[in-house]
LUMTOR-152522 format. One line per 5 residues: number of its first residue (from 0); their letters; for each residue x negated, y, z of N, C-alpha, C. Coordinates in pm, 1 decimal, decimal comma. Layout:
BEGIN
NUM	A	X/Y/Z/X/Y/Z/X/Y/Z ~ ...
This chain:
BEGIN
0	MSSIQ	748,7/4318,5/-2896,2/798,7/4418,8/-2801,7/885,3/4351,5/-2696,7 ~ 867,4/4397,1/-2573,3/948,4/4346,5/-2464,0/1022,2/4463,9/-2399,5 ~ 1153,8/4452,0/-2391,6/1233,3/4553,6/-2322,8/1240,4/4517,5/-2175,6 ~ 1200,0/4610,8/-2091,0/1199,9/4584,8/-1947,7/1273,4/4697,1/-1875,7 ~ 1291,6/4680,4/-1748,1/1355,4/4782,1/-1665,6/1261,7/4818,1/-1550,1
5	LNAPD	1231,5/4946,4/-1538,8/1147,8/4993,6/-1429,1/1234,1/5024,7/-1308,0 ~ 1184,2/4992,5/-1191,4/1250,1/5031,6/-1068,0/1191,8/5165,6/-1023,9 ~ 1265,0/5273,7/-1053,0/1220,3/5408,4/-1019,6/1300,6/5461,2/-901,6 ~ 1247,2/5561,6/-830,9/1317,3/5612,8/-712,6/1458,4/5662,6/-740,5 ~ 1483,6/5714,1/-862,7/1615,3/5768,8/-895,0/1705,7/5669,1/-966,1
10	GPVEA	1661,9/5543,9/-974,6/1742,0/5442,3/-1041,0/1666,2/5377,9/-1155,3 ~ 1722,7/5273,4/-1212,8/1652,8/5197,5/-1316,8/1621,5/5282,9/-1439,9 ~ 1508,8/5252,0/-1503,6/1465,1/5320,2/-1625,4/1434,8/5213,7/-1730,4 ~ 1495,1/5227,5/-1847,4/1463,1/5137,7/-1958,1/1323,1/5168,8/-2009,4 ~ 1253,0/5065,5/-2057,7/1118,5/5086,3/-2110,7/1084,9/4977,8/-2210,7
15	NLETP	994,5/5011,4/-2301,8/940,5/4914,7/-2397,5/796,2/4884,0/-2360,4 ~ 764,2/4755,8/-2351,3/629,1/4712,4/-2318,0/569,9/4639,6/-2437,6 ~ 451,9/4683,7/-2481,5/381,0/4618,1/-2591,2/248,8/4561,8/-2538,1 ~ 223,7/4434,6/-2567,1/106,9/4363,6/-2515,7/11,5/4329,6/-2629,5 ~ -117,9/4353,5/-2612,8/-213,3/4315,5/-2717,6/-216,6/4164,3/-2739,4
20	AGEGP	-265,8/4126,0/-2855,1/-287,7/3983,6/-2880,5/-410,1/3936,5/-2803,0 ~ -415,1/3809,3/-2774,1/-532,4/3752,2/-2708,5/-521,4/3751,0/-2558,4 ~ -636,7/3740,9/-2494,2/-643,6/3727,7/-2349,2/-674,6/3861,7/-2284,9 ~ -597,6/3897,4/-2181,6/-624,2/4019,1/-2106,6/-723,8/3993,3/-1995,1 ~ -734,2/4084,2/-1899,9/-650,0/4204,0/-1890,0/-699,9/4318,3/-1977,4
25	WPGVV	-611,5/4418,4/-1995,4/-641,6/4533,7/-2078,8/-613,9/4662,5/-2001,5 ~ -676,9/4773,5/-2040,6/-636,7/4902,9/-1983,9/-490,9/4931,5/-2019,8 ~ -426,0/5010,9/-1937,4/-285,8/5045,0/-1961,3/-269,7/5186,4/-2014,4 ~ -161,9/5207,8/-2088,1/-126,2/5341,9/-2135,4/24,0/5361,3/-2119,4 ~ 62,5/5469,2/-2051,1/202,4/5511,0/-2044,7/226,3/5607,2/-2160,1
30	VLHDM	327,8/5580,0/-2241,8/357,3/5658,8/-2361,4/484,9/5740,0/-2337,2 ~ 473,8/5872,4/-2349,4/585,4/5961,3/-2318,0/641,1/6025,1/-2445,5 ~ 768,7/6003,4/-2468,4/834,1/6048,0/-2591,2/860,9/6198,8/-2592,1 ~ 901,6/6246,9/-2708,0/934,1/6388,5/-2726,2/1082,6/6412,4/-2698,2 ~ 1133,9/6527,0/-2744,7/1273,0/6564,3/-2717,2/1373,6/6471,9/-2785,1
35	VGVHT	1328,8/6395,2/-2884,1/1420,4/6307,0/-2956,4/1442,3/6176,1/-2881,9 ~ 1352,6/6142,1/-2792,1/1365,7/6019,0/-2716,1/1280,2/5907,4/-2772,5 ~ 1310,6/5784,0/-2735,1/1230,9/5668,9/-2778,3/1281,6/5624,5/-2915,8 ~ 1243,2/5699,8/-3018,7/1284,5/5668,0/-3154,6/1183,8/5571,7/-3218,0 ~ 1205,5/5538,9/-3343,9/1122,6/5438,6/-3412,0/974,6/5475,0/-3409,5
40	AMRET	942,6/5603,1/-3431,7/801,8/5644,4/-3434,0/734,5/5621,2/-3298,5 ~ 807,6/5643,4/-3189,1/749,9/5619,6/-3056,6/725,4/5470,0/-3035,8 ~ 817,2/5387,6/-3084,0/797,0/5242,8/-3071,3/675,8/5198,9/-3153,8 ~ 661,5/5258,5/-3272,5/546,0/5224,9/-3356,6/415,5/5268,7/-3291,1 ~ 416,6/5384,7/-3226,7/296,9/5431,7/-3156,8/262,1/5339,3/-3040,9
45	TRMLA	362,8/5294,2/-2968,3/339,6/5203,3/-2856,7/278,8/5071,7/-2907,1 ~ 330,1/5020,9/-3018,9/274,0/4899,0/-3076,9/132,2/4921,9/-3127,3 ~ 107,8/5039,3/-3188,2/-25,8/5071,0/-3237,4/-126,9/5071,9/-3123,6 ~ -89,2/5124,6/-3009,6/-178,7/5124,4/-2893,9/-209,8/4981,1/-2850,6 ~ -108,8/4895,7/-2849,6/-132,2/4755,3/-2814,8/-224,2/4688,7/-2916,0
50	DNGYL	-206,5/4720,6/-3043,4/-291,9/4662,7/-3147,0/-437,4/4706,5/-3131,1 ~ -457,5/4817,2/-3060,2/-593,0/4866,5/-3035,2/-644,3/4827,7/-2896,6 ~ -574,2/4736,2/-2830,8/-627,5/4678,5/-2708,2/-580,3/4740,7/-2578,5 ~ -460,0/4801,7/-2580,5/-405,9/4865,0/-2459,1/-269,0/4806,1/-2426,3 ~ -247,0/4778,9/-2299,9/-115,7/4737,8/-2252,3/-31,2/4864,6/-2244,7
55	ALAPN	63,7/4880,3/-2336,8/131,4/5008,6/-2357,0/276,6/5001,3/-2311,7 ~ 315,7/5096,9/-2230,5/449,6/5100,6/-2172,2/513,2/5236,3/-2200,8 ~ 629,0/5233,9/-2267,2/699,0/5357,3/-2303,9/831,4/5366,2/-2229,3 ~ 837,9/5442,5/-2119,5/964,2/5457,9/-2048,3/1059,2/5550,4/-2124,1 ~ 1185,9/5519,2/-2118,8/1288,3/5606,6/-2176,0/1329,3/5707,6/-2068,8
60	LFSRG	1274,3/5828,9/-2079,6/1301,8/5930,7/-1978,4/1443,3/5985,7/-1988,4 ~ 1517,4/5941,3/-2091,8/1657,9/5978,8/-2106,2/1749,8/5863,4/-2066,5 ~ 1700,0/5769,2/-1988,0/1778,7/5650,5/-1953,8/1910,3/5684,9/-1885,5 ~ 1914,3/5796,0/-1817,9/2037,4/5834,7/-1748,3/2122,0/5930,3/-1831,5 ~ 2086,8/5939,6/-1959,9/2161,5/6025,1/-2052,1/2086,2/6151,5/-2085,1
65	AVRCV	2065,4/6178,4/-2216,0/1987,7/6295,1/-2257,1/2053,2/6425,1/-2214,4 ~ 2186,6/6430,8/-2223,7/2256,2/6554,3/-2186,8/2230,3/6587,9/-2040,2 ~ 2224,7/6486,0/-1958,9/2198,1/6506,9/-1816,6/2050,1/6532,4/-1790,6 ~ 1963,7/6459,1/-1862,4/1821,0/6461,3/-1829,8/1746,2/6582,4/-1884,3 ~ 1775,1/6622,8/-2008,6/1692,9/6725,0/-2073,1/1689,1/6856,3/-1995,7
70	PSMIR	1801,8/6913,1/-1953,7/1793,4/7041,2/-1880,7/1709,4/7031,8/-1753,7 ~ 1725,6/6922,8/-1678,6/1647,9/6910,4/-1555,0/1500,4/6887,9/-1585,4 ~ 1470,7/6814,6/-1693,0/1331,1/6792,9/-1730,1/1264,0/6923,9/-1769,2 ~ 1333,8/7006,0/-1844,7/1276,4/7134,5/-1885,2/1254,0/7223,4/-1763,5 ~ 1348,6/7222,4/-1669,6/1329,4/7300,4/-1545,9/1208,1/7250,1/-1469,7
75	DLMFS	1195,4/7117,8/-1458,9/1081,7/7060,9/-1386,4/950,4/7098,4/-1453,9 ~ 948,3/7091,6/-1586,7/826,5/7118,7/-1661,8/788,0/7265,9/-1653,4 ~ 887,3/7353,4/-1660,5/860,5/7497,0/-1666,5/842,8/7560,0/-1528,9 ~ 903,7/7502,4/-1426,5/907,2/7571,8/-1297,4/856,6/7488,0/-1179,5 ~ 924,4/7375,6/-1148,8/893,7/7308,0/-1022,6/769,7/7220,0/-1029,5
80	GKGGA	743,5/7159,5/-1145,5/632,7/7065,2/-1155,3/661,9/6930,9/-1090,6 ~ 785,4/6909,5/-1050,4/824,2/6784,0/-985,3/951,6/6732,4/-1050,2 ~ 1024,5/6644,6/-983,2/1154,4/6602,1/-1032,4/1159,2/6458,6/-1078,6 ~ 1278,6/6420,6/-1128,4/1304,8/6282,8/-1164,5/1215,7/6229,0/-1273,9 ~ 1186,7/6310,3/-1375,9/1101,9/6261,1/-1485,4/962,1/6226,1/-1435,0
85	VRDIL	908,0/6308,5/-1347,4/776,4/6279,0/-1290,3/782,0/6149,2/-1211,1 ~ 886,8/6131,7/-1133,2/899,0/6007,3/-1055,9/911,3/5886,8/-1149,3 ~ 983,1/5901,0/-1260,6/995,8/5791,5/-1356,5/860,2/5758,3/-1420,0 ~ 783,4/5862,0/-1453,7/652,2/5840,2/-1515,5/558,3/5769,5/-1418,0 ~ 561,1/5811,0/-1293,4/475,3/5746,8/-1193,8/519,3/5603,1/-1166,7
90	AARDQ	650,5/5577,6/-1180,4/698,3/5439,1/-1168,5/642,9/5353,7/-1282,2 ~ 632,2/5411,8/-1402,9/572,4/5339,4/-1515,9/424,6/5313,2/-1489,7 ~ 355,9/5413,8/-1436,4/215,0/5393,7/-1399,5/201,6/5280,1/-1299,3 ~ 286,4/5278,9/-1197,4/279,0/5175,7/-1093,8/311,6/5037,3/-1150,3 ~ 405,7/5033,1/-1246,7/439,2/4904,9/-1310,5/316,9/4846,9/-1380,3
95	LAADP	244,1/4930,6/-1453,3/123,5/4883,0/-1519,5/17,2/4842,3/-1417,4 ~ -0,7/4923,1/-1314,9/-103,4/4893,8/-1214,9/-79,1/4759,0/-1146,9 ~ 47,7/4720,6/-1133,2/81,8/4594,8/-1067,2/80,9/4475,7/-1162,0 ~ 68,1/4502,5/-1290,7/73,4/4395,9/-1390,7/-61,7/4324,1/-1396,0 ~ -65,0/4192,6/-1379,4/-193,4/4120,6/-1384,5/-262,6/4130,5/-1519,8
100	NCTGK	-190,3/4172,2/-1623,8/-250,6/4191,5/-1755,4/-316,9/4328,3/-1770,1 ~ -312,4/4410,2/-1665,9/-372,7/4543,2/-1670,5/-499,2/4545,2/-1585,2 ~ -603,2/4611,0/-1635,3/-729,0/4621,8/-1561,3/-719,4/4714,3/-1440,7 ~ -612,3/4795,4/-1435,9/-600,9/4897,7/-1332,1/-640,5/5035,5/-1380,8 ~ -708,3/5042,9/-1496,2/-738,3/5171,3/-1560,1/-619,2/5209,3/-1646,9
105	IAVVG	-564,1/5329,4/-1624,0/-438,8/5366,1/-1691,0/-446,5/5509,8/-1741,5 ~ -408,4/5528,1/-1867,6/-400,0/5660,5/-1928,5/-254,1/5695,4/-1954,4 ~ -230,4/5822,0/-1986,2/-97,5/5867,3/-2025,6/-110,4/5945,7/-2155,7 ~ -23,7/5913,3/-2251,7/-16,9/5980,1/-2381,1/122,3/6040,5/-2394,4 ~ 131,2/6163,4/-2445,2/263,3/6223,7/-2460,7/269,9/6319,3/-2577,3
110	FCLGG	391,1/6339,4/-2627,6/416,5/6422,2/-2744,6/518,0/6531,0/-2711,0 ~ 482,7/6657,2/-2736,4/572,0/6771,4/-2713,7/620,0/6772,5/-2567,9 ~ 747,7/6745,1/-2544,2/797,7/6737,2/-2407,2/716,2/6636,9/-2326,4 ~ 692,2/6520,0/-2386,2/611,0/6418,9/-2318,9/467,2/6462,4/-2300,7 ~ 415,3/6543,6/-2394,5/280,6/6597,0/-2379,0/270,1/6690,7/-2261,2
115	GFALL	375,0/6772,0/-2241,4/377,2/6858,9/-2124,3/375,0/6780,1/-1995,8 ~ 452,3/6671,9/-1992,4/452,3/6587,9/-1872,7/321,3/6510,5/-1858,1 ~ 256,5/6476,3/-1969,5/126,3/6409,4/-1960,3/24,8/6498,0/-1888,9 ~ 28,8/6628,5/-1916,4/-58,7/6721,1/-1843,6/-13,9/6736,5/-1698,8 ~ 116,1/6742,2/-1678,6/168,2/6763,8/-1543,5/129,7/6650,8/-1448,7
120	VAPEG	126,8/6526,7/-1500,2/95,0/6412,7/-1413,7/-52,8/6375,1/-1419,3 ~ -131,7/6448,5/-1495,6/-273,9/6414,8/-1507,9/-347,0/6409,2/-1373,3 ~ -307,0/6487,9/-1271,6/-371,8/6473,5/-1140,7/-312,7/6362,3/-1053,2 ~ -219,0/6282,7/-1108,8/-142,0/6189,9/-1025,7/-184,9/6044,1/-1044,3 ~ -314,7/6017,8/-1036,1/-360,0/5879,6/-1034,8/-385,6/5817,1/-1170,2
125	FDAAA	-389,7/5895,5/-1276,3/-426,2/5844,1/-1408,5/-576,7/5857,5/-1429,0 ~ -627,7/5781,1/-1525,1/-770,5/5784,4/-1555,9/-802,7/5867,6/-1678,9 ~ -703,2/5898,9/-1759,2/-718,7/5987,3/-1875,1/-580,0/6031,0/-1919,6 ~ -573,1/6150,2/-1979,1/-446,8/6202,3/-2032,5/-470,2/6251,3/-2174,1 ~ -377,4/6216,7/-2264,0/-391,2/6254,0/-2404,6/-262,3/6320,4/-2452,9
130	PFYPA	-246,2/6449,9/-2427,2/-127,2/6520,4/-2474,6/-141,2/6566,6/-2619,5 ~ -34,0/6549,7/-2696,1/-22,4/6609,3/-2828,2/72,7/6728,5/-2817,7 ~ 27,9/6845,2/-2863,6/107,0/6970,3/-2867,8/204,9/6980,6/-2750,2 ~ 149,8/6983,7/-2627,3/234,9/6976,4/-2508,3/322,2/7099,5/-2488,1 ~ 448,0/7075,0/-2455,6/538,5/7182,3/-2415,9/509,7/7218,2/-2270,2
135	GRAKY	553,2/7336,5/-2228,4/538,5/7374,4/-2087,9/490,5/7515,6/-2069,5 ~ 458,4/7548,7/-1944,4/422,0/7686,0/-1908,3/282,1/7724,3/-1950,0 ~ 197,2/7628,0/-1974,1/56,0/7651,1/-2007,3/-19,9/7721,1/-1895,0 ~ 26,0/7705,1/-1770,2/-51,3/7754,6/-1656,2/-148,8/7644,8/-1614,9 ~ -241,5/7620,0/-1704,3/-327,4/7503,1/-1690,6/-414,7/7508,0/-1566,4
140	DEVLR	-458,9/7626,6/-1527,5/-546,9/7635,3/-1411,1/-474,9/7592,2/-1284,2 ~ -341,7/7608,4/-1280,0/-263,5/7565,2/-1164,2/-229,3/7416,7/-1173,1 ~ -186,0/7374,6/-1291,3/-134,5/7238,6/-1309,4/-244,0/7133,4/-1299,3 ~ -365,7/7166,2/-1346,3/-466,9/7063,7/-1368,3/-574,4/7054,7/-1261,0 ~ -556,7/7122,8/-1150,8/-653,0/7107,9/-1042,1/-649,8/6963,5/-992,3
145	GSCPV	-765,9/6897,2/-993,5/-772,5/6757,6/-953,2/-733,1/6660,2/-1063,1 ~ -728,2/6706,7/-1187,2/-683,1/6624,6/-1299,0/-785,3/6517,5/-1336,8 ~ -733,4/6414,2/-1402,4/-818,9/6318,2/-1471,2/-873,2/6383,3/-1598,5 ~ -968,0/6321,0/-1667,6/-1016,0/6372,9/-1795,7/-902,1/6386,6/-1898,0 ~ -914,7/6484,6/-1985,6/-807,6/6518,8/-2079,1/-861,9/6526,0/-2221,6
150	VASYG	-793,7/6458,2/-2314,7/-821,1/6471,9/-2457,8/-691,9/6521,9/-2522,2 ~ -694,1/6644,9/-2572,8/-571,8/6712,3/-2616,6/-580,7/6753,0/-2762,1 ~ -465,3/6753,1/-2828,8/-459,9/6784,0/-2971,5/-346,9/6882,9/-2999,6 ~ -382,1/6991,3/-3069,8/-287,1/7096,6/-3105,7/-293,7/7122,8/-3256,0 ~ -191,5/7189,7/-3307,6/-192,2/7238,6/-3444,3/-195,9/7390,5/-3444,8
155	SRDPQ	-276,1/7448,7/-3533,9/-291,7/7594,1/-3535,4/-163,7/7666,3/-3576,4 ~ -73,2/7595,4/-3646,1/51,1/7657,6/-3691,7/169,7/7625,6/-3601,0 ~ 141,8/7579,9/-3481,7/247,9/7545,1/-3386,5/294,4/7671,0/-3314,8 ~ 415,8/7719,6/-3340,4/460,3/7843,9/-3276,4/478,4/7831,2/-3125,9 ~ 492,1/7708,2/-3075,1/507,7/7687,4/-2931,0/374,7/7696,2/-2856,3
160	NIGSG	264,8/7684,8/-2929,1/135,2/7669,6/-2862,2/28,2/7762,3/-2918,8 ~ 65,0/7883,2/-2950,8/-32,9/7978,1/-3003,6/-138,5/8007,3/-2896,0 ~ -262,3/7973,7/-2926,0/-371,5/7997,4/-2831,9/-380,2/7899,5/-2717,9 ~ -290,7/7800,8/-2713,3/-288,1/7710,0/-2597,5/-409,7/7618,8/-2591,3 ~ -459,1/7575,1/-2707,8/-576,0/7487,6/-2706,6/-696,3/7553,8/-2642,8
165	AKLER	-723,6/7679,5/-2681,5/-836,7/7752,9/-2624,5/-815,4/7776,8/-2475,2 ~ -691,6/7804,8/-2437,8/-661,3/7829,3/-2296,7/-682,0/7702,4/-2213,6 ~ -638,6/7589,0/-2267,3/-658,2/7462,9/-2196,4/-806,7/7432,0/-2182,7 ~ -881,8/7453,6/-2288,5/-1025,8/7424,7/-2282,4/-1094,8/7511,0/-2177,2 ~ -1058,6/7638,3/-2169,9/-1118,0/7726,3/-2066,8/-1086,5/7675,7/-1927,9
170	ALTEL	-960,5/7639,4/-1905,3/-919,5/7594,2/-1771,4/-992,9/7466,0/-1732,1 ~ -1001,1/7370,8/-1824,3/-1068,4/7244,6/-1793,2/-1217,0/7266,0/-1767,7 ~ -1277,6/7356,4/-1844,1/-1419,3/7387,1/-1823,6/-1440,9/7447,7/-1685,9 ~ -1357,0/7544,4/-1649,6/-1369,7/7610,7/-1519,5/-1345,6/7513,6/-1404,6 ~ -1256,9/7415,9/-1425,8/-1226,6/7318,1/-1320,6/-1326,3/7203,0/-1318,2
175	GIDHD	-1417,8/7196,9/-1414,5/-1517,1/7090,6/-1417,7/-1461,3/6955,5/-1456,2 ~ -1356,0/6954,5/-1537,7/-1290,3/6830,7/-1578,4/-1337,6/6792,0/-1717,8 ~ -1382,1/6669,3/-1734,6/-1427,4/6623,5/-1864,6/-1312,9/6632,2/-1965,0 ~ -1341,9/6679,3/-2086,2/-1233,8/6702,9/-2180,9/-1282,0/6703,4/-2325,1 ~ -1186,3/6688,4/-2414,0/-1203,6/6703,7/-2557,7/-1074,6/6767,6/-2607,8
180	VKTYP	-1080,7/6895,1/-2642,9/-962,9/6968,5/-2689,3/-988,2/7014,2/-2832,2 ~ -894,1/6985,4/-2920,4/-911,2/7024,7/-3060,2/-780,8/7082,7/-3114,6 ~ -791,8/7196,2/-3183,7/-679,3/7255,8/-3254,1/-703,0/7237,1/-3402,9 ~ -611,4/7167,3/-3469,8/-628,2/7134,1/-3610,9/-576,9/7247,5/-3699,3 ~ -661,5/7297,5/-3788,5/-619,0/7408,0/-3875,2/-514,4/7364,0/-3976,7
185	GVGHS	-418,7/7451,4/-4001,7/-322,9/7428,8/-4108,9/-211,0/7333,0/-4079,2 ~ -204,2/7279,7/-3956,4/-94,3/7189,5/-3922,3/-14,9/7248,9/-3806,1 ~ 107,4/7202,3/-3791,4/195,5/7260,2/-3690,7/237,8/7160,9/-3585,5 ~ 348,0/7191,0/-3523,9/404,4/7105,0/-3420,5/445,0/6971,1/-3482,7 ~ 435,5/6866,7/-3405,7/473,9/6729,6/-3443,6/389,9/6674,1/-3557,6
190	FADHH	265,6/6720,7/-3571,4/182,8/6673,9/-3682,8/147,4/6526,3/-3673,1 ~ 156,1/6466,9/-3552,9/119,8/6326,3/-3535,3/241,4/6235,3/-3524,4 ~ 355,8/6284,9/-3563,3/480,8/6213,9/-3537,1/559,8/6195,1/-3666,3 ~ 584,0/6067,2/-3702,9/676,2/6036,7/-3812,8/818,6/6054,9/-3759,9 ~ 856,5/6177,3/-3741,3/982,5/6213,7/-3678,3/1100,9/6173,8/-3765,7
195	PAQPL	1213,6/6129,2/-3705,8/1331,8/6096,9/-3786,0/1382,8/6215,7/-3867,3 ~ 1358,3/6337,9/-3817,2/1405,0/6458,2/-3886,9/1295,2/6517,9/-3974,5 ~ 1206,7/6432,9/-4027,8/1092,1/6480,6/-4104,2/1127,5/6574,4/-4219,6 ~ 1231,3/6545,8/-4300,9/1264,3/6638,8/-4409,1/1295,2/6780,3/-4358,6 ~ 1364,1/6789,8/-4245,5/1397,9/6920,7/-4190,7/1275,2/6992,4/-4138,5
200	VRVLG	1191,4/6923,4/-4061,3/1075,4/6991,3/-4003,3/975,1/7031,2/-4111,0 ~ 972,2/6957,4/-4222,4/882,6/6996,6/-4331,5/927,5/7127,6/-4394,5 ~ 1057,1/7148,4/-4403,3/1108,8/7276,5/-4452,8/1060,7/7390,4/-4364,4 ~ 1046,4/7364,8/-4236,0/1001,4/7465,8/-4139,9/849,1/7479,1/-4136,2 ~ 780,6/7403,3/-4221,8/634,6/7410,8/-4225,5/567,2/7328,9/-4117,8
205	LGYDE	637,6/7233,6/-4062,1/583,4/7151,6/-3954,9/574,3/7007,3/-4004,3 ~ 564,9/6912,9/-3912,0/573,4/6773,3/-3948,2/439,6/6703,1/-3963,8 ~ 448,5/6578,0/-4005,7/338,6/6482,8/-4003,6/224,8/6522,8/-4095,7 ~ 99,9/6506,1/-4044,9/-19,4/6526,8/-4124,5/-111,6/6407,3/-4101,6 ~ -132,7/6329,0/-4205,4/-206,1/6203,3/-4191,7/-350,6/6223,7/-4147,4
210	DATRD	-421,0/6320,0/-4207,8/-562,8/6339,9/-4175,7/-581,6/6384,5/-4030,8 ~ -501,5/6481,1/-3987,0/-513,0/6528,9/-3849,1/-477,0/6418,1/-3750,0 ~ -374,5/6341,0/-3783,1/-333,3/6231,9/-3694,7/-443,1/6127,3/-3681,5 ~ -502,4/6089,9/-3794,5/-608,9/5990,2/-3791,6/-726,1/6039,0/-3706,6 ~ -763,9/6164,8/-3724,7/-875,6/6218,5/-3648,4/-841,5/6225,6/-3499,5
215	AWSRI	-718,8/6267,2/-3467,4/-679,2/6278,3/-3326,6/-686,5/6143,0/-3256,7 ~ -635,2/6038,0/-3321,3/-639,2/5906,0/-3258,1/-781,7/5853,5/-3248,4 ~ -866,1/5886,1/-3345,7/-1006,9/5846,5/-3337,2/-1072,4/5908,7/-3214,8 ~ -1045,1/6036,6/-3189,3/-1098,6/6104,3/-3071,1/-1044,1/6040,9/-2943,5 ~ -914,6/6012,1/-2944,1/-851,3/5956,6/-2824,5/-910,9/5820,9/-2790,2
220	FAFFD	-925,6/5734,6/-2889,7/-978,8/5601,4/-2860,6/-1123,8/5607,8/-2813,7 ~ -1201,9/5699,5/-2869,7/-1339,7/5716,9/-2821,7/-1340,1/5765,8/-2677,3 ~ -1249,9/5857,0/-2644,7/-1237,7/5910,6/-2509,1/-1192,8/5801,1/-2413,2 ~ -1094,5/5720,9/-2455,5/-1047,8/5610,8/-2372,2/-1158,2/5507,6/-2350,3 ~ -1239,3/5481,4/-2452,3/-1350,0/5387,5/-2435,7/-1440,9/5430,9/-2320,3
225	THLSP	-1459,7/5562,5/-2307,6/-1544,4/5615,3/-2201,2/-1477,6/5607,0/-2065,0 ~ -1350,6/5645,6/-2058,7/-1285,8/5665,3/-1928,7/-1199,5/5549,4/-1880,5 ~ -1170,5/5453,6/-1967,8/-1089,3/5338,4/-1926,0/-1168,0/5208,8/-1922,4 ~ -1298,0/5216,7/-1948,1/-1381,2/5096,6/-1940,7/-1394,6/5052,7/-1794,5 ~ -1423,0/4925,5/-1771,2/-1424,1/4874,4/-1633,1/-1517,3/4951,3/-1538,1
230	GAQPG	-1630,9/4999,5/-1587,9/-1725,7/5067,6/-1499,9/-1709,4/5218,2/-1494,4 ~ -1608,2/5272,2/-1560,4/-1592,5/5418,1/-1565,6/-1559,9/5472,9/-1427,4 ~ -1622,9/5584,6/-1394,2/-1598,8/5650,3/-1265,7/-1484,2/5749,5/-1279,4 ~ -1400,0/5764,1/-1177,3/-1290,3/5860,6/-1183,2/-1343,6/5999,5/-1215,6 ~ -1278,3/6064,8/-1312,6/-1316,6/6200,9/-1348,1/-1419,5/6209,3/-1457,8
235	GPNA	-1491,7/6099,8/-1483,9/-1584,7/6099,9/-1595,0/-1714,3/6171,7/-1564,9 ~ -1796,1/6191,4/-1667,7/-1931,5/6241,5/-1647,3/-1940,4/6382,9/-1594,5 ~ -1836,5/6462,8/-1612,0/-1841,9/6600,5/-1563,8/-1779,3/6618,1/-1427,0 ~ -1732,5/6510,9/-1367,2/-1663,6/6524,4/-1238,0/-1764,2/6558,2/-1128,0
């Protein structure tokens, strides 16, 4: 792992960069954390992506302080669709694009809060977006016009996302955007996250599910193989 600093419009952003073994270049992935921040599970996910052949960069969207950042991020996600977090994410995208170890094909992966932002920035120069149980307004028909291809994963027991998977699939179909959307039965929010508060979230009927997580990543890597390969066309086969 390499700790780096991104030069973003609103000031420096801390980030973790994980590089695959061997000779590049590799496709890039921006990894967006949840409400807890860049905790151990996010670092492990970033390393796992590198182990699977992706130059993975995880910006700390709370670099200027969570107390300061979270309220503005939620406002941006729910209302404006813009703001400092979006600028920080695009700075991470630009960092990868400028890296000689990156092929120039770049995806974004996000969890909960980060999943919401992964959808929000999907029309902003990415080649694929992979949100897990994304937070946000779920006004997908507005947010995703001009989006890159999307592979999304939800849990049927997620109280934040009741019906959201079906709604996202309808919007992507109507917009002609290539997609793979799956809602996993019997699992809830944060099913793909070894969250530090796992004992608490399990009491609430949520938390990590190994089978759903394995299947979700299998779908994501297959989707990335299609859309991040050197010859892939922007928007994919349905564009």
